[in-house]
Phi, psi and omega in degrees: 000161186291332180297312180296319179296320178295320179298317179296318178302317178297318180294321177299317180293336179272000177103358178291135179257150180232153180291168181297155174273166178250124187233141171259128180256128174254113182308120179083351183240010179088206185228158175231127179285125178263322178218134180109024180307314181293321176296319178296316178296319179298320178299318177297316181297328181271356180082011178295128185260341179230138182219140176292143179208145165272127182246125178246130178289153178299323178299314180294320179295317179298318178296318178298313181295321178295310186289323187260338186230019177062027177088356181255124176300128179296155182288342182233138176300326180304332180291339179271338190303329180281351185252342182273119187246145173207125179051040176079003177248149171271157178300325179294324182273359183271170178262033192272334189258000000 
């Protein structure tokens, strides 16, 4: 909701830092925020032009969902967190959220 995004924006303007957002990239079709919607909205509200993000390709996400969840997107993002890797860390084990 916009209230939460505004609260995060105020914290950003006060110097609070937040972890990267999680994005799915579709080659040629842009990106979709998977986790961090409020942080992304807050960044827009503050005029931030660059934001850290973990980027997962659509191909990798589709392969992950097929191999670990039988091709069905899990109902909760938390169910994916143990499988998304970056620099040897899982999203679940990171300090990102």
